[in-house]
N, C-alpha and C positions, 0 to 999 in steps of 0.2 A: 114761514118766511121771516117773520120777525125774530124768531130764535136763531135762524141762520145768520141774519145780520148781526145779532148780538154776539154770536160765536165768532164771526169774522172780525168784528170790532175788538173783541177780547184778544183775538190772535194778533191783530195789528198793534194793540196796546202792549201786549207781551213782547212783540218784536221791537217796538220802539223803546221799551224799557231795557231790553237786552242791548240794543244799539247804544243807548244812552250810557248804560253802565260800562260798555266796552270803550266808548269815547272817554269817559271819566278815567278809566283804568289807563288808557294810552296816554292821556294828558298827564296823569299822575306819574307815570313812568318817565315821560319826557321831562317833567319838572325835576324829578329825582336825578335824572342823568345830567341835566344842566347844573344842578346844585353840586353834584359830585365833580363835574368838570371845573366849576368855579373854585371849589375847595382845593382840588389838585393843582390848578393853575396858581392859586395864591400861595400854596406851599412851594411850588416851583420858583415863583418870584422871590419868596423869602430866602430860599436856599441860594439863589443866584446873588441876592443882595449880601447874604452872609459870606459867600465865597469872595465876592468883590471887596468887601470890607476887610476880610482876612488877608487877601492879597495885598491890599493897600497898606495894611498894618505891617505886614512882613517887609514890604519895600521900604517903608519908613524906618523900621528897625535896622535893616541892612544899611541904609543910608547913614543913620546915626552911628552905627558900628564902624563904618568906613571912615567917617569924620573923626571919631575918637582915635581910631588906629593911626590915621595920618597925622593927627596932632601929636600923639605919643612918639611916632617915628621921627617927626621933625624935631621935637624937643630932644629926643635921644641923639639925633644927629648933631644938633647945636652943642649939646653937652659934651659929646665925644670930640668934636672939633675943638672946643674950648679946653678940655682937659688934656687931650693928646696933641697939642699944638706942636710940640717938639718931636714927638715920635710919630711921624707920618705913616710909616708902614703898619705899626700896631693899630693906629686909629682907622686905617683903611680896612684892616681885617675885621675890626669890630663893626664898621659900617656895612661891610659885606655880609657879616653874620646877621645884623639887624634887617638888612634888605631881604636876606633869605627867609628869615622868620616872618617878615611882613608878607612876602609873596606866598608863603605857606598858609598863613592865616587868611589871606584874601582868597586863595584857592578853596580852602575849607568853607569859607563864608559863601562863596558863589556856588559851590556844589550843593550845599544844603538849601 
């Protein structure tokens, strides 16, 4: 009788050890899954931030390029009007050519 109780207790202890190790294994797997999720999410956030910064930098670069282009175009227009004051037709052709080049450069800038 005493031996049967000892065997039953040993079986219960073995079952409890097995359940405990199973619980530890499951909790370890859950912790690893949460760490993997945190790592992947932080990488995703960094990628989003990098893309946002790159887009902002690209927009700033385009804005600066447009400002410089408009400044050069206005300066060329003033210079053309000043130089070709007497030759209106020739000055008009030069201004049309500069406008065509400016539109082409703007198209290339906005396509890229």
